[in-house]
N, C-alpha and C positions, 0 to 999 in steps of 0.2 A: 606553315612553318608555328608550333608554339609559342607566343611570346611568354616565358621568365618576367620571372623577379628581377628588379634590378634593388642591390645594395648601392649606393653614396656615400664617402665616404669621403673626408675631407681633414687633414690637421693641418694646423698651424699655431705660430707664434702674431702677437701685437706687437703693436709696435708703444702700448704701453704698458707698462708692470706686472708680469705675472699675477693676481688674486687682488689686483688694487678696482677703486669704485668701477673707474672707466672700463678694465679688462670687464668687468662682473656683467655694466652696462650692456655693454657690445653683444654680447654671450645671450644676454636678455633680451636684447632686441635682436637679436640673429631667430631667437627659436620665436617669435611674436610672430613675427615677420613672417617665416619662410614657414611657422606649424598652418600659415591664416592662407595657403593655397591648397586648396582644395586634393590635389592628387597626393599629397604629400603623406606618407603613411611612417608610424614608427619613428619620430625623429626624437635624435638624444642629443644633447648637450655633456662634450667628456674632457675630462681636467686627464694631462698622461701622470701618471705613475711609474711607470719605468725610465731603469736607468741605461736602457736597450734604445727610447730614443728619444731624440731631446729637441722633442716640439712640444707646446704646452698644451692645448688644447684639441680637441678636433668632435663635429656636426657629423652624425650619417643620417640617417635616413631612406625609407625605400618608396620603391615607385611600381605597381603590379606591374608594366611592360613599358618597354621603350616608348610608345606613343606618349601615354602618363609621366614618363625621363624626359622629351622634350618639349612639352607643353611645361614643365615648371621649367625648365631652360629660358625659355622667351617666356615668362607670366609674368607680369609685371612688377611686381612686389621682390622679385630673386632680379629678375634688371636693375630697379632699384636700388637694392640692398647694398649687389656687386659696385654699379658705378658712386655711389652715394655713400659707403661704409666698408668695405671693402678693399679696394682700391687705396683708399687712405689709413686704412686703421690698421691690416692684416701687412708686417712684418714679409713674412716667408709662408708659404704652404706645399703643402702635395698633396693632388686629390687623387682618390680610387674610386675604380665603381667595375663592382661582381654581377654577373648571373649566378645563379646556385647550382653545381648540374647533378650533383647527387644530393 
């Protein structure tokens, strides 16, 4: 079976004020840390603008295959970011993973 690309997205709120210097540092550090993982493609940082959703921020990225996504999940950069930053600085989140079907 052909492996298809995966779009990984996470929307989240931080424990600090939206738009604060601390929030901007978290977003930049996330970008710097996670884009250094070789299998990560098209990493983007988002700020919520819709009244239909009450999360403040989002990260999205692509992986060429399930194998690449699995590699990302256990990569030292990702594990360290989750343990050292995400768990202590994120108030809540929703994670979504899609494979394109058309």
